[in-house]
C-alpha positions in Angstrom: 23.6 -26.1 -6.6 20.6 -25.5 -4.6 19.7 -21.9 -5.0 20.2 -19.5 -2.5 17.3 -18.2 -0.2 18.8 -13.8 -1.1 18.3 -15.7 -5.2 15.3 -17.1 -5.0 13.6 -14.4 -3.2 14.6 -11.6 -5.4 14.4 -12.9 -8.6 10.7 -14.5 -7.9 10.2 -10.7 -6.3 9.5 -11.9 -2.7 8.1 -14.6 -4.1 4.5 -13.0 -5.6 5.0 -14.1 -9.4 2.9 -16.4 -10.4 0.4 -16.0 -8.1 -3.0 -15.1 -8.9 -3.8 -11.2 -8.3 -6.2 -7.7 -8.8 -9.1 -9.5 -8.8 -12.1 -8.2 -10.7 -16.2 -9.4 -10.4 -18.3 -7.9 -12.7 -21.8 -6.6 -11.4 -23.3 -10.6 -12.0 -21.1 -12.0 -10.6 -20.3 -14.7 -14.1 -17.0 -13.3 -14.5 -14.0 -12.5 -12.5 -11.1 -11.3 -14.1 -7.6 -11.6 -12.6 -3.9 -11.2 -13.7 -1.2 -13.5 -13.0 1.9 -14.1 -15.0 2.9 -17.8 -16.3 5.4 -18.8 -13.5 7.4 -18.2 -10.5 9.9 -16.0 -12.2 8.2 -14.4 -14.8 7.6 -11.3 -14.2 4.9 -10.3 -17.5 2.0 -10.3 -15.9 -1.4 -11.6 -18.3 -5.5 -10.7 -18.0 -7.4 -14.2 -17.5 -11.0 -14.4 -16.5 -12.8 -16.9 -15.3 -16.2 -17.6 -16.3 -18.6 -18.5 -12.6 -21.1 -20.6 -14.6 -18.0 -23.4 -16.2 -14.9 -22.5 -14.1 -12.6 -22.1 -17.3 -9.8 -19.8 -16.8 -8.8 -18.5 -20.7 -6.5 -15.7 -21.6 -7.7 -12.6 -22.3 -4.5 -10.6 -23.5 -1.1 -11.0 -23.0 1.8 -8.8 -23.7 4.5 -11.3 -25.0 1.9 -11.7 -28.2 0.9 -8.0 -28.1 4.6 -6.1 -28.1 7.8 -7.5 -30.0 9.8 -7.1 -26.5 7.4 -7.2 -22.8 9.7 -6.8 -20.6 11.5 -3.4 -22.2 8.6 -1.7 -21.7 9.0 2.8 -22.2 6.5 3.9 -19.7 5.1 7.4 -19.4 6.4 9.6 -16.0 2.9 9.0 -14.5 2.9 5.2 -15.3 6.4 5.2 -13.2 5.0 7.3 -10.5 1.1 5.4 -10.1 3.8 1.9 -9.9 6.2 3.9 -7.4 3.0 4.6 -5.3 1.7 1.1 -5.5 4.9 -0.4 -5.1 4.5 -2.7 -8.3 7.4 -4.3 -8.5 5.4 -6.5 -11.8 5.7 -6.3 -15.4 3.5 -6.6 -18.5 -0.5 -5.6 -17.5 0.2 -4.2 -14.1 -3.6 -2.6 -14.2 -7.4 -2.9 -15.8 -10.3 -1.1 -15.4 -13.2 -2.6 -17.5 -16.7 -1.8 -17.9 -19.3 -3.4 -15.0 -20.4 -6.9 -16.7 -15.9 -7.3 -17.9 -17.4 -7.4 -21.8 -14.5 -4.3 -22.2 -11.3 -4.2 -20.4 -8.8 -1.1 -21.0 -4.8 -1.7 -20.0 -1.8 -0.3 -21.0 1.3 -1.4 -22.2 4.1 0.5 -23.6 2.1 3.9 -23.3 -0.3 2.6 -25.5 -3.8 1.4 -24.8 -5.6 -1.9 -24.9 -8.9 -3.4 -25.5 -9.5 -6.5 -24.8 -13.8 -7.0 -26.6 -14.7 -10.4 -24.3 -17.3 -12.1 -25.5 -15.3 -11.7 -29.1 -12.0 -12.7 -27.8 -10.2 -10.0 -29.2 -7.7 -7.3 -28.4 -7.5 -4.5 -29.9 -4.7 -1.0 -30.1 -7.0 1.9 -29.9 -5.6 4.6 -31.3 -5.4 6.6 -27.9 -2.1 8.6 -28.4 1.0 7.6 -26.4 2.1 8.0 -22.8 -1.4 6.9 -22.2 -2.2 6.3 -18.5 -4.9 4.5 -16.3 -7.5 3.6 -19.4 -11.3 3.6 -18.0 -14.0 2.0 -20.2 -17.3 4.0 -20.0 -19.9 2.1 -18.6 -21.9 0.8 -22.1 -18.5 0.1 -23.3 -18.8 2.5 -26.1 -15.7 4.5 -24.9 -12.4 4.2 -22.9 -11.1 8.0 -21.1 -7.7 7.9 -20.3 -5.3 10.5 -18.9 -1.8 11.5 -21.5 0.8 13.9 -20.3 -1.5 16.5 -18.3 -4.7 16.0 -19.9 -7.3 13.7 -20.1 -8.8 12.1 -23.6 -12.0 9.6 -24.4 -10.8 7.9 -27.7 -13.5 5.0 -29.4 -13.8 1.7 -28.5 -13.2 0.5 -32.0 -10.0 -0.2 -33.6 -10.5 3.0 -35.9 -12.4 5.2 -32.9 -11.6 8.5 -32.5 -10.3 10.1 -30.1 -10.3 13.5 -28.4 -9.4 16.0 -26.3 -11.8 16.1 -23.2 -9.4 19.0 -21.0 -6.1 19.9 -21.4 -4.5 23.3 -19.8 -1.2 24.7 -20.6 1.8 25.4 -18.2 3.7 22.3 -16.3 1.9 22.4 -13.0 -1.7 22.1 -14.2 -3.0 18.2 -14.6 -6.6 16.6 -15.2 -7.7 12.7 -14.4 -4.5 11.8 -12.4 -4.2 12.0 -8.5 -2.0 13.7 -7.1 0.9 12.2 -4.9 -0.5 12.8 -1.4 -3.6 11.1 -2.1 -2.0 7.9 -4.3 0.8 7.8 -1.8 -1.0 8.0 1.5 -5.3 8.8 1.1 -5.4 5.4 -1.3 -6.9 7.0 -3.9 -5.3 6.2 -7.0 -7.3 7.8 -9.8 -8.4 11.0 -11.1 -11.5 10.5 -13.2 -14.8 8.6 -13.2 -17.7 8.1 -15.2 -21.1 8.8 -14.9 -23.3 5.6 -15.5 -25.1 7.1 -18.7 -21.5 7.4 -20.1 -21.8 11.0 -21.1 -20.2 13.2 -18.5 -17.1 12.3 -16.5 -16.1 13.6 -12.6 -12.2 14.7 -13.3 -9.7 16.0 -10.1 -7.7 19.0 -11.5 -4.3 19.1 -9.3 -2.5 22.6 -9.4 1.1 22.2 -7.7 2.6 25.5 -8.4 2.2 26.7 -5.2 4.2 23.2 -3.8 8.0 23.2 -3.0 9.7 21.5 -5.9 12.1 19.2 -4.7 14.9 17.0 -6.9 16.3 13.8 -7.5 20.1 13.6 -8.6 21.5 10.5 -10.1 24.8 11.1 -8.7 25.9 7.8 -10.1 25.4 10.2 -14.0 26.4 13.5 -13.9 25.2 14.2 -16.7 22.1 13.6 -15.9 20.3 15.9 -15.3 18.0 16.4 -11.6 14.1 15.6 -12.1 12.0 17.9 -10.6 9.7 17.2 -7.8 6.1 18.5 -6.5 6.7 17.4 -2.9 4.3 18.9 -0.1 6.7 18.1 3.0 5.0 18.6 6.4 3.9 22.2 7.1 4.7 23.1 3.3 1.7 23.9 0.5 -0.8 21.5 -0.8 -1.3 20.4 -3.8 -4.6 22.8 -5.3 -7.5 20.0 -5.5 -10.7 20.8 -7.6 -13.3 19.0 -9.4 -15.2 19.6 -12.7 -18.1 17.6 -14.5 -16.8 17.6 -18.3 -19.1 16.2 -20.7 -18.0 14.3 -23.5 -20.4 17.6 -25.5 -17.8 20.0 -24.7 -19.3 21.1 -21.4 -18.3 22.3 -18.2 -19.7 22.5 -14.9 -17.1 22.7 -11.3 -17.5 21.3 -8.4 -18.3 23.6 -5.1 -16.6 22.9 -1.6 -15.5 25.0 1.1 -11.8 24.1 -0.4 -9.8 26.8 2.1 -11.5 24.1 5.0 -11.4 20.9 3.3 -8.4 20.9 0.8 -8.0 17.1 1.0 -10.2 14.9 -2.0 -10.1 12.3 0.2 -12.9 9.5 -2.2 -15.1 10.1 -5.2 -17.5 8.1 -6.8 -20.4 8.2 -9.3 -21.6 4.9 -10.3 -23.9 3.8 -8.8 -25.6 6.7 -7.8 -26.8 9.1 -10.0 -25.4 12.0 -8.6 -21.4 11.7 -8.3 -20.6 11.7 -4.2 -17.2 13.4 -2.9 -15.4 13.1 0.9 -13.4 15.8 2.0 -10.5 16.2 4.4 -9.7 19.0 6.4 -6.3 19.4 7.0 -5.3 18.8 10.6 -7.3 15.6 9.4 -10.3 15.7 12.4 -13.2 16.0 9.9 -14.3 14.3 6.9 -17.3 15.4 4.6 -19.6 13.4 2.9 -21.1 15.4 0.1 -23.1 14.6 -3.1 -22.3 16.8 -6.3 -25.4 18.3 -8.7 -23.4 17.5 -12.0 -25.6 20.5 -13.3 -25.2 22.9 -11.3 -21.3 21.6 -9.4 -23.3 22.9 -5.7 -22.8 20.1 -3.3 -25.1 19.2 -0.4 -23.5 17.9 2.7 -24.9 14.1 3.6 -22.6 13.0 6.5 -19.9 14.8 8.9 -17.2 12.2 10.8 -15.5 13.9 13.6 -12.3 12.9 16.1 -10.8 15.3 18.0 -7.3 13.6 17.2 -7.8 12.3 13.3 -10.2 11.3 11.1 -9.5 7.3 9.8 -9.9 7.1 5.7 -10.7 3.2 6.0 -11.2 1.9 2.1 -13.8 1.0 -0.1 -16.0 4.0 1.8 -18.5 5.8 1.8 -20.4 3.4 -0.2 -23.9 2.9 -0.3 -26.5 -0.4 0.4 -28.5 0.6 -1.8 -29.8 3.7 -0.6 -28.0 3.5 2.3 -25.2 5.4 2.9 -22.4 3.3 4.4 -19.0 3.9 6.3 -17.1 2.7 8.7 -16.0 4.9 11.9 -14.7 4.7 15.0 -16.4 4.4 17.5 -16.1 3.0 21.3 -13.6 0.6 21.5 -13.4 -0.3 17.6 -13.6 0.7 14.0 -16.9 -0.1 12.7 -19.2 -0.7 10.2 -21.4 2.2 10.2 -25.0 2.6 7.6 -26.5 5.6 7.2 -25.4 6.6 10.6 -26.4 2.9 12.7 -23.7 0.9 14.0 -24.1 -2.7 12.0 -21.0 -4.4 13.0 -20.5 -5.6 17.1 -17.6 -4.1 19.2 -15.7 -7.4 18.6 -15.0 -6.5 15.1 -12.6 -4.1 14.1 -13.5 -3.4 10.5 -10.4 -3.4 8.1 -12.2 -2.4 5.0 -15.5 -2.7 2.4 -15.3 -4.5 -0.7 -18.4 -4.2 -1.7 -21.7 -3.5 -1.3 -25.3 -3.1 -2.4 -29.5 -3.4 -1.9 -28.7 -7.4 -0.4 -25.2 -7.3 1.6 -22.1 -5.8 2.1 -18.9 -8.0 1.9 -16.2 -6.5 3.7 -12.4 -7.4 5.8 -12.2 -7.5 9.4 -10.3 -8.9 12.4 -11.3 -10.7 15.2 -8.1 -11.3 16.9 -5.4 -9.1 15.5 -3.2 -11.8 13.7 -6.0 -12.4 11.3 -8.3 -10.7 8.7 -11.8 -12.5 7.3 -14.1 -12.0 4.9 -17.3 -10.7 6.3 -20.7 -10.3 4.9 -23.4 -8.0 6.2 -26.9 -9.1 4.8 -30.4 -7.0 4.2 -31.4 -8.5 7.6 -28.9 -7.3 9.6 -27.7 -11.0 9.6 -23.5 -11.6 10.2 -21.7 -13.9 8.2 -17.6 -15.3 7.6 -17.3 -16.5 4.4 -13.3 -17.4 4.9 -13.2 -20.9 6.4 -9.7 -20.9 6.6 -8.0 -19.0 9.4 -5.3 -17.1 8.1 -5.0 -13.4 6.0 -7.9 -12.6 3.8 -8.0 -10.7 0.8 -11.2 -10.5 -1.5 -13.0 -9.2 -4.5 -16.9 -9.3 -4.8 -19.7 -8.9 -7.6 -23.8 -10.4 -7.6 -23.8 -13.3 -5.6 -19.7 -14.1 -6.1 -17.2 -13.0 -3.7 -13.6 -14.0 -4.7 -11.4 -15.1 -1.5 -7.5 -14.9 -1.8 -6.2 -16.3 1.3 -2.5 -14.8 1.9 0.6 -18.0 2.2 0.1 -19.6 5.6 3.4 -20.5 7.1 2.8 -24.3 5.9 1.3 -24.4 2.3 0.4 -22.6 -0.2 -1.5 -19.1 -1.2 -5.1 -20.0 -2.9 -7.6 -18.1 -4.2 -11.1 -19.4 -4.5 -14.1 -18.5 -6.0 -17.2 -19.1 -4.0 -20.5 -18.9 -5.9 -24.5 -19.4 -4.2 -23.5 -23.3 -6.2 -20.0 -23.9 -5.6 -16.1 -22.8 -4.9 -14.0 -22.5 -7.6 -10.4 -23.1 -7.0 -8.2 -20.5 -8.4 -4.4 -21.5 -8.9 -1.1 -20.2 -7.9 1.8 -21.1 -9.5 4.4 -18.9 -7.2 7.4 -20.7 -6.6 7.9 -22.4 -3.2 9.9 -20.9 -0.8 13.6 -23.1 0.1 12.3 -22.1 3.4 9.6 -22.9 5.9 8.8 -20.4 8.7 8.1 -21.1 11.7 6.8 -18.3 13.8 6.5 -18.6 18.1 3.0 -16.5 18.3 2.2 -14.6 21.6 1.1 -12.0 23.9 3.5 -10.7 26.5 3.3 -8.0 28.4 0.7 -5.5 30.5 -0.1 -4.0 27.3 -1.2 -7.6 25.9 1.5 -7.0 22.8 1.5 -9.2 19.5 4.9 -11.1 18.7 6.7 -14.1 17.1 9.8 -15.5 17.4 11.7 -17.6 15.2 14.3 -19.8 16.1 16.8 -21.8 13.5 15.2 -24.3 11.4 17.9 -26.4 12.5 16.8 -25.9 16.8 14.7 -28.5 17.7 13.4 -26.4 20.5 15.7 -27.6 23.3 17.9 -25.8 25.8 21.2 -25.2 24.1 23.3 -22.2 23.1 22.2 -18.5 23.9 21.4 -17.1 20.8 22.1 -13.6 19.4 18.7 -11.2 18.9 17.5 -9.4 16.1 14.5 -7.2 15.8 12.8 -7.5 13.4 10.0 -4.5 13.3 8.3 -2.1 11.2 6.5 -0.9 14.1 4.0 2.1 12.7 0.7 3.3 11.8 -0.8 1.8 9.0 1.4 -1.5 8.6 1.5 -5.2 10.3 4.3 -7.3 10.6 2.8 -10.2 13.4 0.0 -12.0 11.1 -1.1 -15.4 11.1 0.8 -15.7 7.5 3.8 -17.5 5.3 5.3 -14.0 3.6 6.1 -11.3 6.0 8.5 -14.0 7.6 10.1 -15.5 4.9 12.6 -13.3 5.1 13.2 -13.1 9.1 12.6 -17.3 8.7 17.0 -16.9 7.0 18.2 -14.3 9.2 17.1 -16.8 12.0 18.8 -19.4 10.1 21.9 -17.5 10.2 21.6 -18.2 13.9 19.6 -15.4 15.7 17.0 -15.7 17.6 14.3 -13.1 15.7 11.9 -10.8 17.9 9.0 -9.0 15.9 6.6 -6.8 17.7 3.3 -5.0 17.0 3.1 -2.3 19.5 1.1 1.8 20.0 -0.1 2.6 16.6 -0.3 -0.3 14.8 -4.0 -1.3 13.3 -6.5 -3.3 14.4 -5.8 -3.3 18.1 -8.7 -0.3 18.4 -8.9 3.4 17.8 -7.0 4.2 21.8 -4.2 1.8 20.1 -3.7 3.9 17.1 -3.9 7.4 18.9 -1.4 6.5 21.6 1.3 7.1 19.1 -0.9 11.6 18.9 2.0 13.4 19.0 5.0 11.0 19.3 6.1 8.7 17.7 9.4 7.8 19.2 8.5 6.7 22.5 6.0 4.9 22.7 7.1 2.4 19.1 10.4 2.0 21.2 9.0 1.6 24.7 6.8 -1.0 23.3 9.3 -2.9 21.4 11.6 -3.1 24.6 9.3 -3.9 27.2 8.4 -6.7 24.9 11.6 -8.0 24.4 12.5 -8.3 27.9 8.6 -10.2 28.5 9.9 -12.4 25.8 13.4 -13.0 27.4 11.7 -14.0 30.3 9.8 -17.0 27.9 13.0 -18.0 25.7 15.9 -17.9 27.4 18.1 -18.3 25.2 17.5 -15.0 24.3 21.0 -13.1 24.4 19.6 -9.7 25.6 23.5 -8.7 25.1 24.0 -8.8 21.7 20.6 -7.2 20.6 20.5 -6.1 17.1 17.6 -4.5 14.7 16.9 -4.1 11.0 14.1 -2.2 9.4 12.8 -0.6 6.7 10.9 3.1 6.4 9.2 3.5 9.6 10.7 0.0 10.3 14.6 2.0 9.6 13.7 5.4 11.3 12.5 2.9 14.6 16.2 0.8 14.0 18.2 4.4 13.5 16.0 5.4 16.4 17.3 2.1 19.1 20.7 2.5 18.7 20.3 6.4 19.1 18.2 6.7 22.0 18.1 3.6 23.7 22.3 1.8 23.3 22.1 0.0 26.1 19.8 -2.5 25.2 20.3 -1.8 21.2 23.8 -3.0 20.3 24.1 -2.6 16.1 21.3 -1.0 13.6 20.3 -1.1 10.1 17.9 1.1 8.9 17.0 1.3 4.9 15.5 4.3 3.6 14.2 6.0 7.5 12.5 8.6 8.0 15.4 10.7 10.1 13.1 14.3 10.5 9.6 14.0 10.4 9.7 17.9 8.5 11.6 15.9 5.1 8.1 13.2 5.6 4.7 14.5 3.4 2.0 16.9 4.5 -0.9 13.7 4.8 1.0 11.3 7.3 3.0 13.3 9.2 0.6 15.9 10.7 -1.7 12.9 11.4 0.4 12.0 14.0 2.7 14.8 15.1 0.2 17.7 13.8 1.5 21.3 12.0 5.1 22.0 12.3 3.8 25.7 12.9 1.7 24.7 15.6 3.8 22.0 17.3 7.3 22.5 17.3 8.3 20.0 19.8 6.6 17.1 18.8 9.2 17.6 15.3 12.0 17.9 18.2 10.6 15.0 19.5 11.2 12.4 17.1 13.9 14.2 15.5 16.9 11.3 15.4 18.9 14.5 14.3 18.3 16.2 17.2 20.3 12.6 19.3 23.4 11.9 16.2 25.6 12.9 19.2 24.9 9.9 21.5 25.3 7.6 18.8 28.0 5.0 20.1 26.5 1.7 18.5 27.7 0.4 14.6 24.9 2.3 12.2 24.2 1.4 9.0 22.0 3.7 6.8 20.4 2.2 3.7 19.0 4.6 0.7 17.7 4.4 -2.5 18.6 7.6 -4.2 15.8 7.7 -6.8 13.4 7.5 -3.6 10.7 10.0 -4.2 8.8 8.9 -0.7 11.7 9.0 1.8 14.5 11.0 0.2 18.0 10.2 0.3 18.6 13.8 1.6 17.2 11.5 5.2 19.7 9.2 5.5 22.5 11.5 4.3 21.5 15.1 6.9 21.5 11.6 9.5 25.0 11.2 7.7 26.2 15.0 8.2 25.4 15.5 11.6 26.8 12.1 13.1 30.1 12.9 11.2 30.4 16.2 12.8 29.4 14.4 15.7 32.6 12.6 15.4 30.3 10.0 15.4 31.4 6.8 12.6 28.7 4.9 11.1 28.4 3.2 7.5 26.3 4.2 4.6 24.5 2.6 2.1 23.7 4.8 -1.4 22.1 2.8 -4.3 21.8 4.6 -7.1 18.8 4.0 -9.4 16.6 2.8 -6.4 13.5 3.6 -5.4 11.8 3.1 -2.6 11.2 0.0 -3.7 14.0 -2.7 -4.5 12.7 -4.5 -7.1 15.8 -4.7 -8.7 17.0 -8.6 -9.0 20.9 -7.9 -7.5 20.1 -5.5 -5.5 17.6 -7.0 -3.3 19.8 -10.3 -2.9 22.7 -8.7 -2.1 21.3 -6.1 0.3 20.0 -9.2 2.0 23.8 -11.0 2.5 25.7 -7.6 2.6 23.2 -6.6 5.8 24.0 -10.3 7.5 27.7 -9.5 7.1 27.0 -5.8 8.6 25.1 -7.8 11.5 28.0 -10.4 12.3 30.6 -7.4 12.2 28.3 -5.5 14.7 27.9 -8.4 17.1 31.1 -10.4 16.3 29.5 -13.6 15.3 30.6 -16.2 12.5 28.4 -17.5 10.0 26.6 -21.0 10.9 27.7 -24.1 10.0 
């Protein structure tokens, strides 16, 4: 019996299992580490290493051999939180860190620290404290620093080595060495300590959440379980107090000084390859970022560079960094986000820089788009020459070290995912054993309307494209900042194609606020996350109906998750004349209930811009509901709390507006559980059929 797509999609975690991922290249380019499970339905990731001189791949560490039951790990709370922030759905080894030469690689399993010695071909369980999190070898490979509980510890690399406490404090609100919620969820900083190049000191973050409001995540399905408290900085409230100290293995401590009242966000920190640490701090209104060099002996800081913007300064992954002695940043200049070296613009306005992969005195490797639907790998050499390193169309990411670059190409709509190690002399493919989907998406891309909106339309797979019966329309957008759906890759369209195969014409549009269209495009949602976003969906739909006359604008539904869930609910509440049903998964319904860094970037502080929060709140227009609406919320979600959906449901109920609510016990902002993921698709299909008065396809 052929396995259904919803079951296959759930079992393979969206066809991510078995694909190589999390690449790291040694500083000399001779070794490439990565993670991969053994099959497309195997969730246990192994640690692999490739020797670029021979092209040989070998398993460095296998959880099946190291644990009695690798599928039943006892994860410490900090590791569970890290996986949630990273949207990690895999198991086994899901993160690792190595020394610069990738000769020693540390990871945790079951809250215990393991160290792989690549030269010896051995893996040792180190005598570290239980509940370990984020282990990182020192540059000389002699020690491993890690977090346990609220403290930072260091253990010698020898299997019988010494384990010692570096720093900790009594109480429940202070932690050392971990990233706070806002840094990990919104700023792209997932770590809280950094080794010095000489392996004798560490730059360590101290986080105090004493003043942060405490929210609680209850488990209504288990009334005996106590609610879990969480320090959650909702918009307008107090953030965690984050500071830094330089801690020596000899017991010394030097506190780092900067104007923390003016710059309360620690956006970035790094030590190597500089002799002194460098940090980037951001103001609460996000309009200023200052890059500071830290004197590790005194804690004094010196300003190196400053970035300002009238709306917000974008935090670009991989920056700031260094090209030899020259500072590398990515900044919004003119109509593009551009690579900037020591204040001088280094890339043309035709390229929108997405991230910096690596930099040294010889070159900068970065990702950028000259077409918003594609992402490519670029190299800027020491002479200022630009070269594109990805030679096939599509969406790419990369890792680099020395003269080696790993080019990872997201699967296109008609081909498997591919990763290739590119050295000066050869190209070495890395195999993917991910499962092959039972369907093949066929999006039809177009650019429509006066704002040149990028769109994709998907028809049923058995549709020959000829004139035929009209099709109900399903909008399947995300629609918000920092994320795109209209990309020339396979994975964004798999679920959309399945919905199309149920008898829909599926429409996806990236409107204002989405990346890779330039600073003005992204900032068009400043102060209003509702009207421009919804307007672009409607304009694209009208324009596409002219190109695709089979789109039935009298039967239009919309579905989405997270910001897409907000957009879906907004559509039926604000424009019931255009949208006839909506599925809102994990929707933000009142932006006052979402976190500081994301929300205040777009809407400002609620004390200063209350009208922006009123204008974008779904609660304010709940009484207008006249169309079918399904709200889905994970009761364990610590990103978009269930309170969003429940407060909207309460407001709808009090207004006498019928609707449906699906609460999911134990489910977070992710839905990796197989039965949950499968049945969510099936339930959404049934809701759409019932709401639009259509039946299943033969």
